[in-house]
N, C-alpha and C positions, 0 to 999 in steps of 0.2 A: 836562223842565226842572224840574218841582216836586221830583222825587226827588233830583236833584243838589243843589238848594238845601237841602233837608232834611238831606241827608248832610253838607253843609258846615257847617250850623248845629250839628248834633250833634257833629261833629268838633271844632269850636271850643269847645263847651261842655265836652267831655271834656278837652281840652287845658288850658283854664282851671282846671277842677277839679283836675287832676293838679298843675298848677303851684302852686295855693294849698295843696294838701295837702303838697307838698314843702317849701314855705316855712315851714309852721307846725310840722311834726314831722319828726324824723329818720327816714330810711329809709322803711319802709312801715307805720309804726305808725298804726293808725286812731285817729281822735279818740275820746276817752273811755277810752283804755286806761290801766291803772295805771302807776305809775312804772316805768321800765326801769333795771336795774342798770347803773351807769356807772363803777363803781370808787370807791375812797375819794377824798374831796375834801380839798384842802388849803387853807390860808389864801390861796394865790395863785390859786385857782380863780375863774373869773368867776361872778358872781351869777346870770347869765341862763341858767338851765336849767329853766325852769318846765315845759317840754314833757315832761321826763323825771323831775323831782323833785317830791316832795310836801313836807309840813312835819311835823315832830315836835316835841311840847312835853312836857317833864317838869316836873311841879309837885312841889316838895319842901317838906314841912312841917317847918321848924325852929322853929316857934312852939309855945306851950303850948295854943293854941286847938284845939278839936275841929272837924275839917273833913270835908267830903265834896265830891266833884266829880261833876258830871253833864256828860258829853261829848256833843256833838251826835251824833246817830245811835244813841245808846244809851238804853234805857228806864229804867235804874236807876242811881242815884248810887253811887259807890264811896267808902268811907271812906279818909281819909289820916290815919293816926295821927301823933302827934308823932314826928318822926324818920323818917317814912315818905315815900314818893314814889309818884306815879302818872303814867304816860306814855300818850300816844296819838299816833298818826300818821294822816295822811289825805292825800288827793289829790282835788281837785275841779276840774272842767273849766269850771265856770260862774263866776259872780261871788261864790259863797259862799266862806267861809274854808275852808282845808284842814282845820283843826281849831279847834274852839271849845268852851268849857265855862263853866259857872257853878260857882264855888266858894262853898259855904255854910259859915259858921263861927259859933260862939258864943264871943265873947271872954271870958276869965276875969274881967275887970273889969266886964263888962256881961252877966252871966248872964241867960239867958232870951230875949235878943234875937238873932234870927238875922240876920246880915249877909251880903251877897253881893258877890262880886268876879267880873267877867266877863273871861275871857282868850280870845285867839285868835291864830292864826298863819296866814300865807298866803304862798305863793311866787308872786308876781305874774307875769303874762306879760311885762310890759314894764319893770318896775321892780325895785329891790332888795327882797328878802324882808322882810316886816314882821311885827311881833307887837304885841299890845296887852294891857293889863290896866287895866280901868276900873271906877270906882265911880259908880253913879247917885246923884246928890244929890237932896234933896227937891224942888228947883225944876226937876227933869227934865233938868238939865245933867249932863255926864259929865266926870270928872277922872281922870287917870291917865297912862299912857304909850301912845302910839299912833303910832309912826313906823317908817320902815324901819330895819333893822339891818344893819351890816356884821359880818363875823366878828370876834369878840372884844369887840364893843361891849356895854355894860351901861347900862340905864336903870332908874329906880326909881319907885315909887308908894307913898304912905302912905295907908291907908284910915281912919285914926283909931284903929285897933286893931292893924293889921298893917303891916309894911313888906315890899314885894315888890320883888325885883331880877330883872329879865329880862335874860338874856345870850344872845347868839347865839354858840353854840360851833361848832367845826369841823363841816362838812357830813359826813354819812354817805353811803354808796353810794346810798341811796334818797331822802334827805330833807335839807332845810335844818333844822338842829337848834337848839332853844331850850330853856333852863332857866329856870324861874321859882322862886326861892327865897323863902319866906315866913318872917319872924321877927316877934317881938312888938315893937310900937311904939305906945304910946298918945300921942295928940296930935291935931293938926288933919289934915284931908285935904290931901295935898300931891301935886300932879301938874299936867300941862299940860291945857288944855282940849281935849277930844277930840270 
């Protein structure tokens, strides 16, 4: 009698496990797998493909400031000269961002002071893909842009020395795609509370 009960419990456990795996990922892809190629996306594609798509962000320096970027997962910062770009893609299965980085720059009007701007992108499991670009203020608050993006949508942040425009462009085969373009802009910090 005990053997029959044990077999029934094990069968139920396996059935529940298989059902849960089937609901969260297509086919027989195990949890933690890298993104699967699903073909080119178009503007009409649904946003919900987090189980197979990562995020990619390209930072484009159209400013005169000297910049470097340190992406999560890398030990060394990369220079982004004026007119240059630097891109990274990622895919995380936990609550981390798919890609995130700290952009360091010295503004031409504020020589000697290193400023930072923090960027990230994430293809959420249940919601629209999101990206952020934030500045930490002296009072420990954050200002910037930090909301979900639909394809073609653009939002901006001003750091006091730079203006950044984040746009979600058409999806690629592997990723939800974001472009972050930086230009010169002296003035106040402008953005939403993040």
